[in-house]
C-alpha positions in Angstrom: -53.6 -13.3 67.8 -54.5 -15.6 65.0 -57.2 -17.9 64.4 -56.7 -21.3 62.7 -59.4 -23.6 61.6 -58.1 -27.4 61.8 -60.2 -30.1 61.6 -63.5 -28.0 61.9 -62.1 -26.6 65.2 -60.9 -22.9 65.4 -57.5 -22.5 67.4 -56.3 -19.2 68.8 -52.8 -19.1 68.7 -51.0 -15.5 70.4 -48.4 -14.0 68.8 -46.3 -14.5 71.8 -45.2 -18.3 72.1 -43.0 -20.3 74.6 -39.9 -21.4 72.4 -38.6 -25.3 72.3 -35.5 -26.1 71.1 -35.2 -29.2 69.1 -32.2 -31.4 68.4 -31.8 -33.3 65.1 -35.5 -33.5 64.2 -37.7 -31.0 62.2 -41.5 -30.8 62.6 -43.7 -29.6 59.7 -46.7 -28.9 60.1 -49.7 -32.0 60.0 -46.8 -33.7 62.0 -47.4 -35.7 64.7 -44.3 -36.0 67.0 -43.0 -37.5 70.2 -40.4 -35.3 71.9 -38.7 -36.1 75.1 -38.1 -32.6 77.1 -35.2 -32.7 79.5 -33.1 -29.3 79.7 -34.5 -27.1 82.5 -35.3 -23.9 80.0 -36.9 -26.7 77.8 -39.0 -27.7 80.9 -40.0 -24.4 81.5 -40.7 -23.5 78.1 -43.5 -26.7 78.6 -44.4 -25.8 81.6 -45.3 -22.4 80.0 -47.3 -23.7 77.3 -49.4 -26.2 79.3 -50.6 -22.8 81.9 -51.8 -21.2 78.5 -53.7 -22.7 75.8 -50.9 -25.7 75.2 -49.5 -24.1 72.0 -45.4 -23.6 71.8 -43.2 -22.8 69.1 -41.0 -25.5 67.7 -37.5 -24.3 66.4 -34.2 -26.9 65.4 -31.0 -26.3 66.9 -28.1 -25.1 64.3 -25.7 -27.4 66.1 -26.9 -30.5 67.6 -23.8 -30.9 69.8 -24.5 -27.9 72.2 -26.4 -28.9 75.2 -27.1 -25.6 76.0 -27.9 -23.7 73.1 -28.2 -19.6 72.9 -30.9 -17.6 70.8 -28.4 -17.6 67.9 -28.0 -21.1 67.5 -31.7 -21.9 66.9 -33.2 -21.4 63.3 -35.3 -18.6 62.8 -38.2 -20.6 60.8 -39.7 -23.3 62.6 -43.5 -24.5 63.7 -46.2 -23.2 65.7 -47.0 -26.8 67.4 -50.0 -27.8 69.8 -49.4 -30.0 72.7 -51.3 -33.1 72.6 -50.0 -35.5 75.7 -47.7 -34.6 78.5 -46.3 -37.1 80.6 -43.7 -37.3 83.5 -41.4 -40.0 83.7 -39.4 -41.3 86.8 -36.2 -39.7 85.6 -37.3 -36.2 85.9 -37.8 -36.4 81.7 -41.1 -35.2 80.3 -42.6 -36.8 77.1 -44.3 -34.4 75.3 -47.1 -35.5 71.8 -47.0 -32.5 70.1 -48.8 -31.9 66.4 -47.5 -29.3 64.0 -49.9 -26.6 63.1 -48.5 -24.0 61.1 -45.3 -22.8 59.7 -43.9 -19.2 61.5 -40.9 -17.1 61.7 -39.6 -15.5 65.3 -39.9 -11.8 64.8 -37.7 -11.2 68.2 -36.9 -12.9 71.7 -38.3 -11.6 74.8 -36.6 -10.8 78.2 -37.4 -14.0 79.9 -34.9 -15.9 82.2 -35.7 -19.5 82.9 -36.9 -20.4 78.9 -36.8 -19.0 75.6 -40.4 -16.6 74.4 -40.3 -14.7 71.4 -43.0 -13.0 69.1 -43.6 -14.8 66.0 -45.3 -13.9 62.6 -47.3 -16.8 61.2 -46.1 -17.9 57.4 -48.4 -18.8 54.8 -51.2 -21.0 56.1 -53.5 -23.4 53.7 -53.4 -22.3 50.5 -56.1 -22.6 47.3 -55.8 -25.2 45.0 -55.0 -23.8 41.1 -54.3 -25.8 37.8 -50.7 -25.1 38.4 -50.6 -26.2 41.8 -52.8 -29.4 41.2 -49.9 -30.4 38.3 -47.4 -30.3 41.1 -49.2 -32.1 43.4 -49.7 -34.8 40.6 -45.8 -35.2 39.9 -44.9 -35.1 43.6 -47.7 -37.7 44.3 -46.0 -39.8 41.3 -42.6 -39.6 42.5 -43.2 -40.0 46.4 -45.4 -43.7 45.3 -42.1 -44.5 43.1 -39.9 -43.5 46.5 -41.9 -45.1 48.9 -41.9 -48.6 47.3 -38.0 -48.4 46.6 -37.4 -47.4 50.4 -37.8 -50.4 52.8 -38.0 -48.1 55.5 -41.1 -46.6 54.7 -44.5 -48.6 55.2 -46.8 -48.4 52.2 -49.5 -47.6 54.6 -48.0 -44.0 53.9 -49.6 -43.9 50.7 -53.2 -44.4 52.1 -52.5 -41.7 54.5 -51.5 -39.2 51.7 -54.5 -40.1 49.3 -57.0 -38.1 51.4 -55.1 -35.0 50.9 -56.1 -32.4 48.7 -55.0 -29.1 50.3 -51.5 -28.5 48.4 -49.5 -27.0 51.5 -50.8 -30.1 53.5 -49.2 -32.2 50.7 -46.0 -30.7 50.3 -45.7 -30.7 54.2 -46.7 -34.5 54.7 -44.2 -35.5 51.6 -41.2 -33.3 53.1 -41.7 -34.6 57.2 -41.5 -38.5 55.2 -38.5 -38.0 53.0 -35.6 -39.6 54.8 -32.6 -36.5 54.7 -30.5 -34.7 56.7 -31.6 -32.0 59.3 -30.3 -29.4 57.2 -32.0 -30.3 54.1 -35.5 -30.2 56.1 -34.7 -27.2 57.3 -34.3 -25.6 54.2 -38.0 -27.1 52.8 -39.6 -25.3 55.6 -37.8 -22.4 55.1 -39.2 -22.4 51.6 -41.6 -19.6 51.2 -44.0 -20.3 48.4 -45.8 -23.8 48.3 -44.8 -23.9 44.3 -41.0 -23.7 45.1 -41.6 -26.4 47.8 -42.8 -28.8 45.5 -40.4 -28.2 42.8 -37.5 -28.8 45.3 -39.1 -32.0 46.4 -39.6 -33.2 43.2 -35.8 -32.5 42.6 -34.9 -34.2 45.7 -37.2 -37.3 45.5 -36.2 -37.9 41.8 -32.2 -38.1 43.0 -33.3 -40.3 46.3 -35.1 -42.6 43.5 -31.9 -42.6 41.2 -30.0 -43.8 44.4 -32.1 -46.2 45.6 -32.7 -48.0 42.2 -28.6 -48.1 41.9 -28.9 -50.0 45.6 -31.6 -52.0 44.7 -29.9 -53.4 41.5 -26.8 -54.1 43.8 -28.8 -55.7 46.3 -30.0 -58.3 43.4 -27.0 -58.9 42.0 -25.5 -60.1 45.3 -28.5 -62.2 46.6 -28.7 -63.6 43.2 -25.0 -64.3 43.2 -25.6 -66.0 47.1 -28.5 -68.2 45.7 -26.6 -69.5 42.7 -24.1 -70.7 45.6 -26.6 -71.9 47.6 -28.2 -73.7 44.9 -25.0 -75.4 43.8 -24.0 -76.5 47.3 -27.7 -78.1 47.8 -26.6 -79.7 44.3 -23.5 -81.2 45.6 -24.5 -82.5 48.9 -27.3 -84.0 46.9 -24.3 -85.6 44.4 -23.0 -86.8 47.6 -25.3 -88.5 48.8 -26.0 -90.2 46.0 -22.7 -91.6 45.7 -22.4 -92.5 49.4 -25.7 -94.5 48.7 -24.0 -96.2 45.8 -20.9 -97.1 47.7 -18.4 -94.8 45.7 -16.6 -92.2 47.0 -14.8 -90.1 44.4 -13.9 -86.3 45.0 -16.8 -84.2 44.8 -14.5 -81.8 43.3 -11.8 -82.3 40.7 -10.2 -79.6 42.3 -9.7 -80.8 45.7 -8.9 -84.2 44.0 -5.9 -82.6 42.2 -4.9 -80.8 45.2 -4.9 -84.2 47.4 -2.7 -85.8 44.7 -0.1 -82.5 44.5 0.0 -83.0 48.5 0.8 -86.7 47.8 3.7 -86.3 45.2 5.3 -82.9 47.1 7.5 -85.0 49.5 6.2 -84.1 52.7 7.0 -85.8 55.9 4.3 -88.3 57.3 3.5 -85.8 60.1 3.4 -83.1 57.4 1.3 -85.1 55.1 -1.1 -86.4 57.8 -1.3 -82.7 58.8 -2.5 -81.6 55.4 -4.9 -84.7 54.0 -6.7 -83.8 57.7 -6.9 -80.2 56.5 -8.3 -81.2 53.4 -10.7 -83.2 54.6 -12.2 -80.2 56.2 -12.4 -78.5 53.4 -14.7 -81.0 51.6 -17.3 -80.8 54.5 -17.3 -76.8 54.5 -19.4 -74.7 52.2 -17.1 -72.8 49.6 -18.7 -69.4 50.9 -17.6 -70.5 54.3 -14.4 -67.9 55.4 -12.8 -70.7 56.8 -12.5 -72.3 53.8 -10.5 -70.1 52.4 -8.2 -70.0 55.2 -8.0 -73.7 54.6 -7.0 -73.5 51.2 -4.7 -70.7 51.6 -3.0 -72.9 54.3 -2.8 -75.9 51.9 -1.6 -73.8 49.2 1.3 -72.5 51.3 2.2 -76.3 51.9 2.2 -77.5 49.0 4.2 -74.5 47.5 6.9 -74.7 50.0 10.0 -77.1 48.6 9.9 -80.7 50.4 12.0 -82.7 48.5 13.3 -80.8 45.4 17.5 -80.8 45.8 19.7 -79.0 43.8 23.1 -81.0 43.0 26.2 -79.2 44.4 28.9 -78.3 41.7 31.9 -77.7 44.0 34.7 -76.7 42.1 37.3 -75.2 44.2 39.3 -73.8 41.0 35.8 -72.6 39.7 35.0 -70.9 42.7 38.3 -68.9 43.5 37.9 -68.0 39.8 34.2 -66.5 40.6 35.2 -64.9 43.8 38.4 -62.9 42.2 36.4 -62.1 38.8 33.8 -60.5 41.5 35.7 -59.4 44.0 38.9 -57.7 44.5 41.2 -58.1 47.4 39.6 -59.4 50.6 42.2 -62.3 50.5 41.2 -63.5 54.2 37.5 -63.6 53.7 38.1 -65.4 50.1 40.3 -68.1 51.8 37.8 -68.5 54.7 34.9 -69.5 52.2 37.1 -71.3 50.1 37.9 -73.5 53.2 34.0 -74.1 54.1 33.6 -75.0 50.6 36.2 -77.9 50.7 34.8 -79.1 53.8 31.5 -79.3 52.3 32.7 -81.2 49.4 34.2 -83.8 51.5 31.8 -83.8 54.4 28.6 -83.5 51.7 26.5 -82.1 54.4 26.4 -78.6 55.9 28.1 -78.7 59.9 29.6 -76.1 61.7 28.9 -72.3 61.9 27.1 -70.1 60.3 29.1 -67.3 58.3 28.7 -64.1 59.1 30.2 -61.3 56.9 30.5 -58.1 59.1 32.4 -55.0 57.5 31.3 -51.3 56.6 28.4 -50.3 53.6 29.8 -51.0 50.1 32.4 -53.6 50.6 30.7 -56.2 48.9 29.1 -58.5 51.7 25.6 -59.1 49.6 27.6 -59.9 46.2 29.8 -62.6 48.2 26.6 -64.7 49.4 25.7 -64.5 45.6 29.3 -65.9 44.5 29.4 -68.5 47.0 26.0 -69.5 45.4 27.2 -69.4 42.0 30.0 -71.6 42.6 28.0 -74.0 44.5 25.7 -74.2 41.7 22.5 -73.4 44.4 19.8 -71.1 44.2 20.1 -67.8 46.0 17.5 -66.1 48.2 18.3 -62.5 50.4 16.1 -61.4 53.2 16.7 -58.2 54.6 16.4 -58.0 58.6 16.6 -54.2 58.9 13.8 -52.4 60.8 12.5 -56.4 61.7 11.1 -55.6 65.1 8.1 -58.4 65.1 8.9 -62.0 66.2 6.2 -62.9 63.4 8.5 -61.7 60.7 10.3 -64.7 61.3 8.3 -67.3 62.6 4.9 -66.4 60.8 1.7 -65.3 62.4 -0.7 -68.2 63.8 -3.8 -69.3 61.5 -6.0 -68.0 63.6 -5.3 -64.0 62.7 -7.0 -62.6 59.8 -4.3 -62.2 56.8 -2.3 -64.3 58.3 1.2 -65.6 56.4 4.2 -67.5 56.9 7.2 -65.8 58.0 10.2 -64.6 56.1 12.1 -68.1 56.1 9.3 -70.4 54.5 8.4 -67.3 52.1 12.1 -67.3 50.9 12.0 -71.0 50.9 9.1 -70.6 48.8 11.0 -68.3 46.6 14.0 -70.6 46.1 12.1 -74.0 44.6 14.9 -76.2 46.7 15.6 -77.2 50.3 19.3 -76.4 49.9 19.5 -72.9 48.7 22.1 -70.2 49.9 19.8 -68.2 51.8 21.7 -64.7 52.8 20.5 -62.8 56.2 21.1 -59.3 55.4 21.8 -56.6 57.9 21.3 -58.8 61.0 22.5 -56.1 63.2 19.7 -53.8 62.2 17.0 -55.8 64.0 15.3 -54.3 66.9 12.3 -55.3 69.5 9.2 -54.5 70.7 6.2 -55.4 72.6 5.8 -57.7 69.9 8.8 -59.8 70.6 12.3 -60.4 70.1 13.1 -61.3 66.3 16.8 -62.0 67.0 15.5 -64.8 69.9 13.3 -66.7 66.6 16.7 -66.7 64.6 18.5 -68.6 67.6 16.7 -72.0 66.0 17.0 -70.8 62.2 20.8 -70.7 62.5 21.9 -73.6 65.0 22.7 -76.3 63.2 21.6 -78.8 65.9 17.9 -77.0 66.0 16.6 -75.6 62.3 16.8 -79.6 61.1 12.6 -79.2 62.9 12.1 -75.1 62.2 8.3 -74.8 63.4 6.7 -71.8 61.4 3.7 -70.7 63.7 1.7 -70.7 60.2 2.4 -74.4 59.1 2.4 -75.5 62.4 4.5 -78.5 61.3 8.1 -78.8 61.2 10.5 -78.2 58.6 13.9 -79.0 57.7 16.3 -76.0 57.6 19.7 -78.2 57.9 20.6 -78.5 54.3 20.6 -74.4 53.9 23.8 -72.6 53.6 22.9 -69.6 55.7 24.7 -66.5 55.4 24.8 -63.1 57.3 25.7 -59.7 56.9 26.3 -56.9 59.3 27.9 -53.6 59.6 28.7 -53.7 63.3 29.7 -56.7 65.4 28.8 -54.9 68.8 25.1 -54.6 67.6 24.5 -58.2 67.2 22.9 -60.0 70.2 25.3 -62.3 71.6 24.0 -65.8 71.4 23.8 -64.8 67.6 27.5 -64.2 67.6 27.8 -67.6 69.5 26.1 -69.4 66.9 28.2 -67.9 63.8 31.9 -67.7 62.6 32.6 -63.4 62.1 34.6 -63.2 58.9 35.4 -59.5 59.2 35.5 -57.6 56.0 37.7 -54.5 55.9 37.3 -51.5 54.0 39.5 -50.8 50.9 42.6 -49.4 50.8 43.5 -46.5 48.1 45.4 -49.2 45.9 42.0 -51.8 46.0 39.9 -48.9 45.1 41.7 -47.7 42.1 42.2 -51.4 40.7 38.5 -51.8 41.4 37.5 -48.7 39.4 39.7 -49.4 36.6 38.8 -53.3 36.1 35.2 -53.3 37.4 33.6 -50.4 37.4 34.6 -48.2 34.2 34.4 -51.1 31.8 30.5 -51.8 33.9 29.7 -48.0 33.5 31.1 -47.5 29.9 28.7 -50.6 28.8 25.9 -49.4 30.5 26.1 -45.6 29.3 26.7 -47.3 25.7 29.8 -45.8 25.3 33.1 -47.6 23.5 35.9 -48.7 25.8 37.9 -46.3 23.9 35.5 -43.4 24.3 36.8 -42.4 28.2 40.3 -42.9 29.0 41.1 -42.2 33.0 44.1 -41.5 34.2 45.0 -43.2 37.3 46.0 -40.0 39.5 42.3 -38.9 38.6 40.9 -41.9 39.9 42.8 -41.3 43.0 42.0 -37.7 43.3 38.5 -38.9 43.5 39.0 -41.7 45.5 40.5 -39.0 48.0 38.8 -35.8 47.9 35.4 -36.8 46.0 34.2 -39.8 48.4 35.1 -40.5 51.9 33.7 -44.2 52.2 35.2 -47.8 53.0 33.7 -48.9 49.9 33.2 -48.3 46.2 29.8 -47.0 46.1 30.2 -43.6 45.9 33.1 -44.0 43.7 31.0 -45.4 41.2 28.5 -42.7 41.6 31.3 -40.3 40.7 32.4 -42.0 37.8 28.7 -42.6 36.5 28.2 -38.4 36.5 31.4 -38.4 34.4 30.2 -41.0 31.9 26.6 -39.4 31.7 28.4 -35.9 31.0 30.6 -37.5 28.3 27.6 -39.3 26.6 25.2 -36.1 26.7 28.2 -33.9 25.0 28.8 -37.0 22.7 25.1 -37.6 21.5 25.2 -33.8 20.8 28.3 -33.8 18.4 26.4 -36.7 16.8 23.1 -34.7 16.1 24.9 -31.8 15.0 28.5 -32.6 13.8 31.3 -29.9 13.6 34.1 -29.9 11.5 36.9 -31.7 12.9 39.8 -29.9 13.9 43.4 -30.4 13.3 45.4 -31.9 16.3 46.9 -28.2 17.0 43.0 -26.8 17.3 41.6 -26.0 20.6 39.6 -28.7 22.2 36.7 -28.2 23.8 36.9 -26.3 27.3 34.7 -29.2 29.2 36.9 -32.4 28.4 40.7 -33.1 26.9 39.7 -35.0 23.6 41.2 -36.2 20.5 39.4 -36.0 17.3 39.7 -39.2 15.2 38.2 -38.9 12.1 36.3 -41.8 10.6 37.3 -43.4 7.1 36.0 -41.5 4.3 33.7 -44.1 2.9 31.6 -44.4 6.1 29.7 -40.6 6.5 29.5 -40.6 10.1 30.3 -38.0 12.9 34.0 -37.9 14.2 34.5 -40.0 17.1 36.0 -38.5 20.2 38.1 -39.9 23.1 37.7 -38.2 26.6 40.6 -38.1 28.8 40.1 -37.4 32.3 42.7 -35.8 33.7 43.5 -34.4 37.5 43.5 -31.3 35.5 40.2 -31.4 34.1 38.3 -33.6 36.9 37.0 -30.8 38.6 34.7 -29.6 35.4 33.0 -32.5 35.4 32.7 -33.4 39.6 33.3 -29.3 40.8 35.0 -28.5 43.7 36.3 -31.3 45.9 33.9 -32.1 48.5 37.0 -33.7 51.2 39.8 -31.2 50.1 42.9 -32.6 51.1 44.6 -31.3 54.4 48.0 -30.7 54.6 50.3 -30.1 57.9 50.9 -26.5 58.3 54.1 -26.7 59.9 57.1 -29.1 60.4 58.2 -28.4 63.8 55.3 -27.5 66.6 55.3 -27.1 70.0 52.6 -28.8 71.8 51.2 -30.0 68.7 51.6 -33.9 67.8 50.4 -36.1 64.9 48.6 -39.0 65.5 46.4 -41.8 63.4 42.9 -42.6 63.6 40.9 -45.3 62.1 37.6 -44.7 60.4 35.4 -46.8 58.2 36.4 -44.6 55.2 39.6 -45.6 55.6 41.7 -44.1 57.9 42.7 -40.3 58.6 44.8 -38.0 60.4 44.7 -36.7 63.7 46.2 -33.8 65.0 46.3 -33.2 68.9 47.0 -29.6 69.9 47.6 -28.9 73.6 47.6 -25.1 75.3 48.3 -23.8 78.6 47.0 -21.0 80.4 47.3 -19.9 84.0 44.6 -21.6 86.5 43.7 -23.9 89.1 45.2 -27.1 86.9 42.1 -27.7 85.3 42.1 -30.4 82.3 39.8 -29.2 79.4 38.9 -31.8 76.9 37.3 -30.5 73.5 36.8 -31.7 70.0 34.0 -34.4 70.8 35.9 -37.4 72.7 34.6 -40.2 73.5 34.8 -41.4 77.0 37.8 -43.7 76.7 39.6 -41.3 74.7 39.2 -38.6 77.5 40.6 -41.4 79.9 44.0 -41.8 77.7 44.2 -37.6 78.2 44.0 -38.1 81.9 46.4 -41.0 81.5 48.9 -39.2 79.4 48.9 -36.3 81.8 49.6 -38.6 85.2 52.6 -39.8 82.9 54.1 -36.5 82.8 53.3 -34.9 85.9 55.0 -38.5 87.1 58.1 -37.9 85.1 58.2 -34.2 85.2 61.2 -33.7 86.2 63.3 -36.2 83.7 61.4 -34.0 81.3 62.7 -30.9 82.2 59.3 -29.4 83.1 59.4 -27.1 86.1 57.3 -25.9 88.3 54.0 -27.1 89.9 51.5 -27.1 86.7 49.1 -29.2 88.0 48.2 -26.3 90.9 48.9 -23.0 88.8 48.4 -23.8 85.1 45.3 -25.1 83.2 45.8 -27.5 80.3 43.2 -27.5 77.2 43.5 -30.8 74.6 41.8 -29.9 71.5 41.5 -32.4 68.6 40.5 -30.4 65.5 36.8 -31.3 63.6 34.8 -31.1 66.3 31.9 -31.8 64.8 32.9 -35.7 64.2 32.8 -37.9 67.1 36.0 -39.5 68.4 36.8 -42.5 70.8 39.6 -44.9 71.6 42.7 -45.4 73.5 44.9 -45.5 70.5 45.6 -41.8 70.6 47.7 -42.2 73.9 50.9 -41.5 73.4 50.0 -38.7 71.0 48.2 -36.7 73.6 51.2 -37.8 75.5 53.5 -36.5 73.3 51.7 -32.7 72.7 51.3 -32.8 76.4 54.7 -33.2 77.5 56.0 -30.6 74.2 53.9 -27.9 75.5 54.9 -28.3 79.2 58.4 -28.8 78.3 58.3 -26.2 75.6 60.3 -28.5 73.4 59.0 -28.4 69.8 57.7 -32.0 67.7 58.6 -33.4 64.5 55.0 -32.8 62.6 56.0 -35.1 59.6 56.1 -37.8 62.3 53.0 -40.2 62.8 52.1 -42.2 65.5 49.7 -44.5 67.2 49.5 -46.5 70.8 47.9 -46.5 73.8 49.6 -45.3 76.4 49.6 -46.8 80.2 50.7 -45.1 84.0 54.1 -46.4 83.2 54.4 -45.3 79.8 54.2 -48.5 78.2 52.7 -48.7 74.7 50.2 -50.7 73.8 49.0 -52.4 70.7 46.2 -50.7 68.5 43.9 -51.9 65.4 42.8 -50.8 62.0 47.0 -50.5 61.4 46.5 -50.8 57.2 43.7 -47.9 57.6 46.1 -45.5 59.7 49.1 -46.3 57.3 47.3 -45.7 54.3 45.8 -42.0 56.0 49.9 -41.0 56.6 50.8 -41.9 53.2 47.8 -39.3 51.8 49.3 -36.8 53.7 52.9 -37.2 52.8 53.8 -38.8 56.1 56.6 -41.4 55.3 57.6 -42.1 58.7 55.0 -44.0 61.3 55.6 -44.7 65.1 53.5 -48.2 66.0 53.6 -50.1 68.9 56.1 -53.2 68.9 53.0 -55.8 69.6 51.8 -54.3 65.8 55.0 -55.5 64.5 54.0 -58.7 63.6 50.8 -57.3 61.3 53.8 -55.7 59.1 54.2 -59.4 57.8 50.9 -59.2 56.3 50.9 -55.4 55.3 49.9 -54.8 51.8 52.9 -54.1 49.5 51.5 -50.6 48.1 51.2 -49.8 51.9 55.1 -50.8 52.6 56.7 -49.0 49.8 58.6 -45.7 50.9 57.1 -46.0 54.7 59.2 -45.9 57.8 57.5 -48.2 60.3 59.3 -47.9 63.8 57.8 -50.3 66.5 58.2 -48.7 70.4 57.2 -50.2 73.5 58.0 -47.4 75.8 56.8 -43.6 75.6 60.6 -42.5 75.8 61.5 -44.4 72.6 58.7 -42.1 70.8 59.8 -38.9 72.6 63.5 -39.6 71.4 62.2 -39.8 67.9 60.1 -36.9 67.7 60.7 -34.5 70.1 63.5 -31.6 70.1 66.5 -32.0 72.5 66.3 -28.1 73.0 63.6 -26.0 74.4 62.2 -24.0 71.1 63.1 -20.3 71.1 61.3 -19.2 68.1 58.8 -20.8 65.7 60.1 -23.0 63.3 59.7 -22.0 59.6 56.4 -22.9 57.8 56.3 -25.6 54.5 54.1 -25.6 51.9 53.1 -29.1 51.9 53.9 -32.6 53.9 56.0 -33.5 50.9 58.2 -30.4 50.9 59.0 -31.3 54.9 60.4 -34.8 53.9 63.0 -33.5 51.6 64.9 -32.2 54.2 65.7 -34.1 57.5 67.5 -32.0 60.4 70.8 -33.9 61.5 70.3 -32.9 65.1 66.7 -35.2 65.1 67.6 -38.6 63.5 64.7 -41.1 63.3 65.7 -43.4 65.8 68.1 -42.6 68.9 71.4 -44.6 69.2 70.2 -46.2 72.0 67.2 -47.8 70.0 67.0 -51.0 67.8 67.4 -50.2 64.4 63.6 -49.4 62.9 61.7 -51.8 61.1 62.2 -49.8 57.3 59.8 -51.5 54.7 60.4 -50.4 51.4 
């Protein structure tokens, strides 16, 4: 039992007390605080305290998120308190008014089931005043007064209550209870054992809080001062406006708004747009500058006057000059350049843009974007480009309405602002990369932009006035035509840009890329000499693309390494070796001495050849494959179109005992699988003619495989190749591997036309194949075949699969495997007399030299 004297009344405190857990509050001695008690164990603790002498122990929870705290979730140091009042509320909650008496520590919990009860040890009660404590008290009182004056949440009456406190522990508890800090800090103050340590910690805490409050007050004063100045200026402006209205004058109150009005009138807007702008300007004059709406209106007016309404660049269309510019910037691409020149010729005569929008479709790196720049240069117009890749929001095209915070016009109006004229060349890049989601379909918004009948009144959601786009020359680009929405395709003229062929890449590298890279790396034109064969090896074995971007990277790699070697030679020049001396291992170089009068290090001319190419670029990434055999059973050579220039396709067929199943492997697409089934049906229908015995469709499983299974393959053009390999396997007759073929097969054996003929013939050339079988329907395309592809090639058009078999299938069943050859080139040196390139009954083949 502990006796405590409080206000002249002696209070008996039992060492065994019920415990009340507290959430988000720490109660100090001498502190009166209302509590709402609703948890069942807490209600039992209050009832137990009321049954005794109203004394209870208050302990704060460590984790305030726990609704049912355990014994370990309570702080051991708390406050013994006296219940002054208790009121039961209608919802079952009890409101309790408690007064903190003295600090105490839980010694141990007692085994009580319905509430917590513990034996507590009373900590230091009232302490006498000493000189040291008197000094600490004065320091704390001074700091607390400053803290109350700076803190708007504490009334000044708190200071009046503090004046009557003389006891040190009482003062420390009073100040700690009124400091507005987190629960953890207050619990720490409560747990400090000596009053001296409490005063020191409280003083440090008050100094930190005062510093923060002073900074906050300074910031508030600055903001308040600015607001007061703004209000004063607004009041004076209103006074001036009232005086001017009384005098009958109506000048612009703000010179800036007056200048803006003149800018609007001189912008050349249509009547509707100008009326809208002046209406918004009038709203702006009557809105306080501090209003958020004023900023919105001002931004809107700035956009209206920034967009070109009448600035027009004069067209300087000269077809000869345009032809020269296109040829300088782009090698080959004759058909696209011819169509562009036709478009410019019509534009020159009609003097207005009518007709379909040009859409350049082709694989990456073939020059679609640079063609748009060349068109702008040929016409003398400004050029702007917008990338539509990844755009999935309609507002990106049409803009956001001004009701949204941070609204802006769409990409069309933003680009017109950059163009600064009403008739630029506008390139919409990657139009096939758009997508749609819940925010709308941007391709639908482009329908109005790209329709010549509608774009003269394009309405951006932000501007909310019609804008004329009819004088803009729109050009779009895409990689895959099938991914362009049909309504957009209907509004555009598609111009296909095929991938560059090998001879075109060679010319581009020699005439464009190498001079540009030499200049970019600070090298002379004679510093590096590239052999044509070395460039062709780079094209074939180090790159696989339709354009020339990777080729440019490989050339740049060589230039960097040569530059590094030359710079090293300049920094530490070595004696010049004689022509017979050994050249460095890194490159083949010829040393040329400078004139004796000029003391310069020796200049080096680096020669890049097939032999030393690997020293610069390493191992080829795409080594050239060679045909293993000239003759083979169940294997035929086909051709495939790829975006990087075509490839050779080997069809392999194997037979095995089974139930007549057809197995297709090699990551084949649906169309290619259907071609295999059509070939099998034709072979089964004509089995007797081809010498195929037995009922293979019942007792033989057929496996058709196309190597390089990791690469997806599809399309019908491998039909005759599959049929040839299938009939060869079933009949046991060998197939010539040095003859490539392409064409779609029907159930009647007819050979239908295919696409990508140029790329396929290029692939055959690359593999050393000089005899190619093509559909008769593609014979018309031979006239447009580039001369480098025609050289040395034997192209045989066929109408039926029987003609193909007569050309490539051996007359007799193979009895032993044919001898292997080292390469396609050596296979072409000897042609068997027993199997001419064409049968006697056929028309002479188209031999193009």
